[in-house]
DOKOL-324192 format. One record per residue: residue number from 1; x, y, z of N, C-alpha, C, O, CB in turn. Coordinates in nm, 3 decimals. Glycine has a CB too. Layout:
% residues N
<r dotor="NUM" n_px="X" n_py="Y" n_pz="Z" ca_px="X" ca_py="Y" ca_pz="Z" c_px="X" c_py="Y" c_pz="Z" o_px="X" o_py="Y" o_pz="Z" cb_px="X" cb_py="Y" cb_pz="Z"/>
...
***
This chain:
% residues 55
<r dotor="1" n_px="-1.092" n_py="-0.359" n_pz="-0.914" ca_px="-0.953" ca_py="-0.384" ca_pz="-0.945" c_px="-0.914" c_py="-0.515" c_pz="-0.877" o_px="-0.941" o_py="-0.536" o_pz="-0.758" cb_px="-0.862" cb_py="-0.265" cb_pz="-0.899"/>
<r dotor="2" n_px="-0.851" n_py="-0.601" n_pz="-0.953" ca_px="-0.808" ca_py="-0.728" ca_pz="-0.896" c_px="-0.684" c_py="-0.709" c_pz="-0.809" o_px="-0.615" o_py="-0.608" o_pz="-0.818" cb_px="-0.779" cb_py="-0.831" cb_pz="-1.008"/>
<r dotor="3" n_px="-0.659" n_py="-0.807" n_pz="-0.725" ca_px="-0.541" ca_py="-0.801" ca_pz="-0.639" c_px="-0.414" c_py="-0.794" c_pz="-0.723" o_px="-0.323" o_py="-0.718" o_pz="-0.693" cb_px="-0.536" cb_py="-0.923" cb_pz="-0.544"/>
<r dotor="4" n_px="-0.409" n_py="-0.873" n_pz="-0.828" ca_px="-0.291" ca_py="-0.875" ca_pz="-0.914" c_px="-0.267" c_py="-0.739" c_pz="-0.979" o_px="-0.154" o_py="-0.692" o_pz="-0.989" cb_px="-0.306" cb_py="-0.983" cb_pz="-1.023"/>
<r dotor="5" n_px="-0.376" n_py="-0.674" n_pz="-1.023" ca_px="-0.363" ca_py="-0.540" ca_pz="-1.082" c_px="-0.312" c_py="-0.440" c_pz="-0.980" o_px="-0.226" o_py="-0.357" o_pz="-1.009" cb_px="-0.497" cb_py="-0.494" cb_pz="-1.139"/>
<r dotor="6" n_px="-0.367" n_py="-0.448" n_pz="-0.858" ca_px="-0.325" ca_py="-0.355" ca_pz="-0.752" c_px="-0.179" c_py="-0.376" c_pz="-0.716" o_px="-0.105" o_py="-0.279" o_pz="-0.698" cb_px="-0.413" cb_py="-0.372" cb_pz="-0.628"/>
<r dotor="7" n_px="-0.137" n_py="-0.501" n_pz="-0.705" ca_px="0.003" ca_py="-0.531" ca_pz="-0.671" c_px="0.095" c_py="-0.481" c_pz="-0.781" o_px="0.199" o_py="-0.423" o_pz="-0.753" cb_px="0.022" cb_py="-0.683" cb_pz="-0.650"/>
<r dotor="8" n_px="0.058" n_py="-0.504" n_pz="-0.906" ca_px="0.141" ca_py="-0.457" ca_pz="-1.019" c_px="0.152" c_py="-0.305" c_pz="-1.020" o_px="0.258" o_py="-0.250" o_pz="-1.049" cb_px="0.083" cb_py="-0.507" cb_pz="-1.152"/>
<r dotor="9" n_px="0.043" n_py="-0.238" n_pz="-0.990" ca_px="0.043" ca_py="-0.092" ca_pz="-0.988" c_px="0.130" c_py="-0.039" c_pz="-0.875" o_px="0.208" o_py="0.055" o_pz="-0.896" cb_px="-0.100" cb_py="-0.039" cb_pz="-0.972"/>
<r dotor="10" n_px="0.118" n_py="-0.097" n_pz="-0.758" ca_px="0.203" ca_py="-0.055" ca_pz="-0.646" c_px="0.349" c_py="-0.081" c_pz="-0.678" o_px="0.436" o_py="0.000" o_pz="-0.644" cb_px="0.162" cb_py="-0.129" cb_pz="-0.516"/>
<r dotor="11" n_px="0.379" n_py="-0.193" n_pz="-0.741" ca_px="0.518" ca_py="-0.223" ca_pz="-0.776" c_px="0.573" c_py="-0.121" c_pz="-0.875" o_px="0.689" o_py="-0.082" o_pz="-0.864" cb_px="0.529" cb_py="-0.364" cb_pz="-0.836"/>
<r dotor="12" n_px="0.492" n_py="-0.079" n_pz="-0.971" ca_px="0.537" ca_py="0.026" ca_pz="-1.065" c_px="0.567" c_py="0.155" c_pz="-0.992" o_px="0.665" o_py="0.224" o_pz="-1.024" cb_px="0.431" cb_py="0.051" cb_pz="-1.173"/>
<r dotor="13" n_px="0.484" n_py="0.189" n_pz="-0.894" ca_px="0.509" ca_py="0.311" ca_pz="-0.816" c_px="0.639" c_py="0.297" c_pz="-0.738" o_px="0.720" o_py="0.390" o_pz="-0.737" cb_px="0.391" cb_py="0.340" cb_pz="-0.720"/>
<r dotor="14" n_px="0.659" n_py="0.184" n_pz="-0.674" ca_px="0.782" ca_py="0.162" ca_pz="-0.596" c_px="0.906" c_py="0.162" c_pz="-0.684" o_px="1.012" o_py="0.206" o_pz="-0.642" cb_px="0.773" cb_py="0.030" cb_pz="-0.521"/>
<r dotor="15" n_px="0.892" n_py="0.112" n_pz="-0.806" ca_px="1.005" ca_py="0.108" ca_pz="-0.900" c_px="1.026" c_py="0.241" c_pz="-0.971" o_px="1.118" o_py="0.254" o_pz="-1.052" cb_px="0.984" cb_py="-0.001" cb_pz="-1.002"/>
<r dotor="16" n_px="0.941" n_py="0.340" n_pz="-0.942" ca_px="0.946" ca_py="0.472" ca_pz="-1.007" c_px="0.932" c_py="0.457" c_pz="-1.159" o_px="0.999" o_py="0.527" o_pz="-1.235" cb_px="1.079" cb_py="0.545" cb_pz="-0.973"/>
<r dotor="17" n_px="0.844" n_py="0.366" n_pz="-1.201" ca_px="0.820" ca_py="0.339" ca_pz="-1.343" c_px="0.700" c_py="0.422" c_pz="-1.391" o_px="0.595" o_py="0.368" o_pz="-1.423" cb_px="0.795" cb_py="0.187" cb_pz="-1.367"/>
<r dotor="18" n_px="0.719" n_py="0.554" n_pz="-1.394" ca_px="0.612" ca_py="0.643" ca_pz="-1.438" c_px="0.673" c_py="0.767" c_pz="-1.500" o_px="0.789" o_py="0.800" o_pz="-1.476" cb_px="0.520" cb_py="0.681" cb_pz="-1.320"/>
<r dotor="19" n_px="0.593" n_py="0.836" n_pz="-1.580" ca_px="0.643" ca_py="0.951" ca_pz="-1.655" c_px="0.627" c_py="1.083" c_pz="-1.580" o_px="0.705" o_py="1.175" o_pz="-1.599" cb_px="0.572" cb_py="0.961" cb_pz="-1.788"/>
<r dotor="20" n_px="0.525" n_py="1.091" n_pz="-1.493" ca_px="0.502" ca_py="1.218" ca_pz="-1.424" c_px="0.430" c_py="1.195" c_pz="-1.292" o_px="0.375" o_py="1.088" o_pz="-1.267" cb_px="0.420" cb_py="1.314" cb_pz="-1.513"/>
<r dotor="21" n_px="0.433" n_py="1.297" n_pz="-1.209" ca_px="0.360" ca_py="1.290" ca_pz="-1.082" c_px="0.210" c_py="1.282" c_pz="-1.106" o_px="0.138" o_py="1.220" o_pz="-1.027" cb_px="0.393" cb_py="1.412" cb_pz="-0.995"/>
<r dotor="22" n_px="0.162" n_py="1.343" n_pz="-1.213" ca_px="0.019" ca_py="1.335" ca_pz="-1.246" c_px="-0.022" c_py="1.191" c_pz="-1.274" o_px="-0.132" o_py="1.149" o_pz="-1.236" cb_px="-0.013" cb_py="1.424" cb_pz="-1.368"/>
<r dotor="23" n_px="0.065" n_py="1.116" n_pz="-1.339" ca_px="0.035" ca_py="0.976" ca_pz="-1.367" c_px="0.022" c_py="0.898" c_pz="-1.236" o_px="-0.070" o_py="0.818" o_pz="-1.220" cb_px="0.146" cb_py="0.913" cb_pz="-1.456"/>
<r dotor="24" n_px="0.113" n_py="0.922" n_pz="-1.143" ca_px="0.108" ca_py="0.854" ca_pz="-1.013" c_px="-0.018" c_py="0.895" c_pz="-0.937" o_px="-0.083" o_py="0.811" o_pz="-0.875" cb_px="0.234" cb_py="0.887" cb_pz="-0.930"/>
<r dotor="25" n_px="-0.052" n_py="1.023" n_pz="-0.941" ca_px="-0.174" ca_py="1.068" ca_pz="-0.874" c_px="-0.297" c_py="0.994" c_pz="-0.927" o_px="-0.385" o_py="0.957" o_pz="-0.850" cb_px="-0.192" cb_py="1.220" cb_pz="-0.893"/>
<r dotor="26" n_px="-0.302" n_py="0.972" n_pz="-1.058" ca_px="-0.412" ca_py="0.897" ca_pz="-1.117" c_px="-0.414" c_py="0.753" c_pz="-1.068" o_px="-0.521" o_py="0.698" o_pz="-1.040" cb_px="-0.404" cb_py="0.901" cb_pz="-1.268"/>
<r dotor="27" n_px="-0.297" n_py="0.693" n_pz="-1.059" ca_px="-0.288" ca_py="0.555" ca_pz="-1.010" c_px="-0.334" c_py="0.546" c_pz="-0.865" o_px="-0.407" o_py="0.454" o_pz="-0.828" cb_px="-0.145" cb_py="0.503" cb_pz="-1.024"/>
<r dotor="28" n_px="-0.291" n_py="0.642" n_pz="-0.784" ca_px="-0.331" ca_py="0.641" ca_pz="-0.643" c_px="-0.481" c_py="0.658" c_pz="-0.629" o_px="-0.543" o_py="0.596" o_pz="-0.542" cb_px="-0.258" cb_py="0.751" cb_pz="-0.566"/>
<r dotor="29" n_px="-0.540" n_py="0.742" n_pz="-0.713" ca_px="-0.686" ca_py="0.756" ca_pz="-0.713" c_px="-0.753" c_py="0.624" c_pz="-0.751" o_px="-0.854" o_py="0.586" o_pz="-0.692" cb_px="-0.730" cb_py="0.868" cb_pz="-0.810"/>
<r dotor="30" n_px="-0.696" n_py="0.555" n_pz="-0.850" ca_px="-0.751" ca_py="0.425" ca_pz="-0.891" c_px="-0.743" c_py="0.323" c_pz="-0.777" o_px="-0.838" o_py="0.248" o_pz="-0.754" cb_px="-0.676" cb_py="0.371" cb_pz="-1.014"/>
<r dotor="31" n_px="-0.631" n_py="0.322" n_pz="-0.707" ca_px="-0.617" ca_py="0.231" ca_pz="-0.594" c_px="-0.716" c_py="0.267" c_pz="-0.483" o_px="-0.775" o_py="0.179" o_pz="-0.420" cb_px="-0.474" cb_py="0.234" cb_pz="-0.539"/>
<r dotor="32" n_px="-0.734" n_py="0.395" n_pz="-0.462" ca_px="-0.825" ca_py="0.441" ca_pz="-0.356" c_px="-0.968" c_py="0.398" c_pz="-0.383" o_px="-1.039" o_py="0.359" o_pz="-0.291" cb_px="-0.818" cb_py="0.593" cb_pz="-0.344"/>
<r dotor="33" n_px="-1.010" n_py="0.403" n_pz="-0.508" ca_px="-1.148" ca_py="0.366" ca_pz="-0.541" c_px="-1.163" c_py="0.217" c_pz="-0.574" o_px="-1.272" o_py="0.162" o_pz="-0.561" cb_px="-1.197" cb_py="0.449" cb_pz="-0.657"/>
<r dotor="34" n_px="-1.055" n_py="0.153" n_pz="-0.617" ca_px="-1.064" ca_py="0.015" ca_pz="-0.664" c_px="-1.033" c_py="-0.092" c_pz="-0.562" o_px="-1.059" o_py="-0.210" o_pz="-0.587" cb_px="-0.977" cb_py="-0.002" cb_pz="-0.776"/>
<r dotor="35" n_px="-0.977" n_py="-0.053" n_pz="-0.448" ca_px="-0.940" ca_py="-0.151" ca_pz="-0.347" c_px="-1.015" c_py="-0.120" c_pz="-0.218" o_px="-0.995" o_py="-0.013" o_pz="-0.160" cb_px="-0.785" cb_py="-0.153" cb_pz="-0.324"/>
<r dotor="36" n_px="-1.101" n_py="-0.210" n_pz="-0.173" ca_px="-1.174" ca_py="-0.185" ca_pz="-0.049" c_px="-1.079" c_py="-0.166" c_pz="0.070" o_px="-0.975" o_py="-0.230" o_pz="0.077" cb_px="-1.271" cb_py="-0.300" cb_pz="-0.020"/>
<r dotor="37" n_px="-1.116" n_py="-0.079" n_pz="0.160" ca_px="-1.031" ca_py="-0.047" ca_pz="0.275" c_px="-0.997" c_py="-0.172" c_pz="0.354" o_px="-0.885" o_py="-0.183" o_pz="0.404" cb_px="-1.100" cb_py="0.055" cb_pz="0.365"/>
<r dotor="38" n_px="-1.088" n_py="-0.263" n_pz="0.368" ca_px="-1.062" ca_py="-0.383" ca_pz="0.448" c_px="-0.952" c_py="-0.470" c_pz="0.387" o_px="-0.901" o_py="-0.560" o_pz="0.454" cb_px="-1.189" cb_py="-0.465" cb_pz="0.463"/>
<r dotor="39" n_px="-0.915" n_py="-0.445" n_pz="0.263" ca_px="-0.811" ca_py="-0.523" ca_pz="0.197" c_px="-0.673" c_py="-0.461" c_pz="0.213" o_px="-0.573" o_py="-0.521" o_pz="0.174" cb_px="-0.842" cb_py="-0.539" cb_pz="0.051"/>
<r dotor="40" n_px="-0.667" n_py="-0.342" n_pz="0.269" ca_px="-0.540" ca_py="-0.274" ca_pz="0.287" c_px="-0.486" c_py="-0.304" c_pz="0.425" o_px="-0.560" o_py="-0.306" o_pz="0.523" cb_px="-0.554" cb_py="-0.122" cb_pz="0.266"/>
<r dotor="41" n_px="-0.356" n_py="-0.326" n_pz="0.433" ca_px="-0.293" ca_py="-0.348" ca_pz="0.562" c_px="-0.173" c_py="-0.257" c_pz="0.575" o_px="-0.108" o_py="-0.220" o_pz="0.477" cb_px="-0.251" cb_py="-0.496" cb_pz="0.578"/>
<r dotor="42" n_px="-0.146" n_py="-0.221" n_pz="0.696" ca_px="-0.029" ca_py="-0.139" ca_pz="0.725" c_px="0.072" c_py="-0.226" c_pz="0.797" o_px="0.035" o_py="-0.321" o_pz="0.866" cb_px="-0.067" cb_py="-0.013" cb_pz="0.811"/>
<r dotor="43" n_px="0.199" n_py="-0.195" n_pz="0.780" ca_px="0.299" ca_py="-0.274" ca_pz="0.853" c_px="0.278" c_py="-0.258" c_pz="1.003" o_px="0.242" o_py="-0.150" o_pz="1.051" cb_px="0.443" cb_py="-0.231" cb_pz="0.813"/>
<r dotor="44" n_px="0.301" n_py="-0.364" n_pz="1.075" ca_px="0.286" ca_py="-0.357" ca_pz="1.220" c_px="0.411" c_py="-0.297" c_pz="1.282" o_px="0.524" o_py="-0.333" o_pz="1.246" cb_px="0.258" cb_py="-0.498" cb_pz="1.280"/>
<r dotor="45" n_px="0.390" n_py="-0.208" n_pz="1.373" ca_px="0.501" ca_py="-0.143" ca_pz="1.442" c_px="0.508" c_py="-0.200" c_pz="1.584" o_px="0.405" o_py="-0.227" o_pz="1.645" cb_px="0.485" cb_py="0.013" cb_pz="1.444"/>
<r dotor="46" n_px="0.629" n_py="-0.216" n_pz="1.634" ca_px="0.639" ca_py="-0.266" ca_pz="1.772" c_px="0.580" c_py="-0.166" c_pz="1.870" o_px="0.588" o_py="-0.045" o_pz="1.851" cb_px="0.787" cb_py="-0.295" cb_pz="1.808"/>
<r dotor="47" n_px="0.521" n_py="-0.218" n_pz="1.973" ca_px="0.465" ca_py="-0.132" ca_pz="2.077" c_px="0.577" c_py="-0.072" c_pz="2.160" o_px="0.680" o_py="-0.136" o_pz="2.184" cb_px="0.366" cb_py="-0.210" cb_pz="2.168"/>
<r dotor="48" n_px="0.556" n_py="0.050" n_pz="2.201" ca_px="0.653" ca_py="0.114" ca_pz="2.288" c_px="0.630" c_py="0.068" c_pz="2.431" o_px="0.520" o_py="0.026" o_pz="2.467" cb_px="0.644" cb_py="0.268" cb_pz="2.277"/>
<r dotor="49" n_px="0.732" n_py="0.076" n_pz="2.511" ca_px="0.717" ca_py="0.038" ca_pz="2.651" c_px="0.788" c_py="-0.092" c_pz="2.679" o_px="0.879" o_py="-0.133" o_pz="2.606" cb_px="0.570" cb_py="0.025" cb_pz="2.687"/>
<r dotor="50" n_px="0.746" n_py="-0.155" n_pz="2.785" ca_px="0.813" ca_py="-0.277" ca_pz="2.828" c_px="0.773" c_py="-0.394" c_pz="2.739" o_px="0.660" o_py="-0.400" o_pz="2.689" cb_px="0.779" cb_py="-0.308" cb_pz="2.974"/>
<r dotor="51" n_px="0.865" n_py="-0.488" n_pz="2.719" ca_px="0.830" ca_py="-0.608" ca_pz="2.642" c_px="0.731" c_py="-0.692" c_pz="2.722" o_px="0.722" o_py="-0.679" o_pz="2.844" cb_px="0.956" cb_py="-0.691" cb_pz="2.607"/>
<r dotor="52" n_px="0.657" n_py="-0.779" n_pz="2.654" ca_px="0.561" ca_py="-0.864" ca_pz="2.726" c_px="0.632" c_py="-0.956" c_pz="2.824" o_px="0.745" o_py="-0.999" o_pz="2.800" cb_px="0.478" cb_py="-0.946" cb_pz="2.626"/>
<r dotor="53" n_px="0.566" n_py="-0.987" n_pz="2.933" ca_px="0.623" ca_py="-1.076" ca_pz="3.034" c_px="0.631" c_py="-1.217" c_pz="2.978" o_px="0.542" o_py="-1.261" o_pz="2.905" cb_px="0.540" cb_py="-1.074" cb_pz="3.165"/>
<r dotor="54" n_px="0.736" n_py="-1.287" n_pz="3.013" ca_px="0.750" ca_py="-1.427" ca_pz="2.970" c_px="0.669" c_py="-1.516" c_pz="3.061" o_px="0.654" o_py="-1.490" o_pz="3.180" cb_px="0.899" cb_py="-1.471" cb_pz="2.971"/>
<r dotor="55" n_px="0.617" n_py="-1.622" n_pz="3.003" ca_px="0.536" ca_py="-1.715" ca_pz="3.082" c_px="0.609" c_py="-1.843" c_pz="3.102" o_px="0.557" o_py="-1.935" o_pz="3.166" cb_px="0.402" cb_py="-1.742" cb_pz="3.016"/>
***
């Protein structure tokens, strides 16, 4: 699956542009098999605790 195809598919899911949950499940399966794990990123969350010391 190309990056453009994956992005378009994710955008359709976010826009709720689907007829049924089964359709979305199929898309998620396609993304799972078509996009290598190393290409997926998660949003970065701030670390808990004290902020870094200023230099």
